[in-house]
C-alpha positions, 0 to 999 in steps of 0.5 A: 949595174952589178950590185955588191950590197943589197938591203931589203926592209920588210925582208921577212915578208912575202914580197921582200923574201921573194925579192931577196931570192931574185937578187940571190939567184942573179947575183950569187956573190952580192951581200944581201941584208934583210931587215925586219922586226919579226926576228924569227921569220927574218932568221928563216928568210935570211937562211933561205937566201944566204943573207944577213938578218938585221932586226930593226924597229923602223918606227924609231926614226931617231935611232936609224942613223946610228943603226945605219952607220953600224950596219955599213961599218960591218957590211959595207956601203949599200948600193941597192936599197929596197924600201919594202917594209909596210903595214896596212890597216883598213879602218876609218880615219876616226877609228884609227887613232893617232898612235896607230896612224903615226905608226902607219905614217912612220913605217910607210913614209918616214922610215923610207925617206930617212933610209934614202937620206942615209943611203943616197950620199954614198950612191951619188958620190960613187955615181952608182946605185939604185933605190926601189920604193914599194908604194901602193895603188892605195896611194893612187886612188882613194880607198875607204879606210886607208886615210893614213896608209893611202896618204903615206903611200901617196907620199912615198910614191910621189917622193920616189918619182921626184927623186928619180928626176933629181938623181937620173943624171947622177948615176942613181936609178929610183924605181917606184912600185905600185902593187895592188893586193898581193897574197901576203900577211899584209893583204890577209890582215887587211882583208880581215878588216873589211866586210865580207862580200863579192868585192872583197872576195873577188878583188884581183890579187897578185902573186909575190913571186911574180911581182918580185920577178917584175921588180928585178926585171925593171931593175935590170932594165933601169926602168922607172916603175912597176904596176902589178897586177896588170889590171891596176895599170888601167887606173894609171891610164884613166885620164878622168880622175873623177871617173876613177874616184867614182869607180873606187867609191863603188868598188872599195870594200867597207871597213869593219870600223 
């Protein structure tokens, strides 16, 4: 498909910004809208990629329909939705607290689901569109301290895979992205929350520009999913889930709290 209006949440972040660059490079005439809560970083990213900046608090779920309608009235229908916004804490379930836990669930699961709900009717009517959901390998294997984050990412990952099945005959592709650690503000924050040691120091970590290129390539091919860095694809290939769980029990770093 040739996109006309691409909306990327988490547009001020490392992955969202790199993905905006990919779309701008390959589709110079498309409208790109970057969404983030960090207005200063968002303005810089929008200026860099020739995009429109939209500051939005995605945890205000009830306000999203009104914000969405205002956006499409001003910018036109969205035919590529990229749910890239995310926050991560590595804290034990008893140390997280409900308020922070709910924030993790809202940003990583509820908001992407609500945005899909708002975007998909127009895409289905036009029989043209794509949704890209950035899940996480933390939603595929158990990692200490990630009850809320991993649960939310497991939810959006599975919902995304099911949406692909629902929509594949209606002209809408749904891509699910399963990153491992990627050099970014989110990754740096998460790394600061675990005990220092060989596991946290040497865990394989990818580059946002490589991930963005792979996501765009998957978009162009109309494929289903991306797993990066490549070593994390091994988790998908392990038939014995119990073996995977045992490995992650050994290798996942211990949270500070």
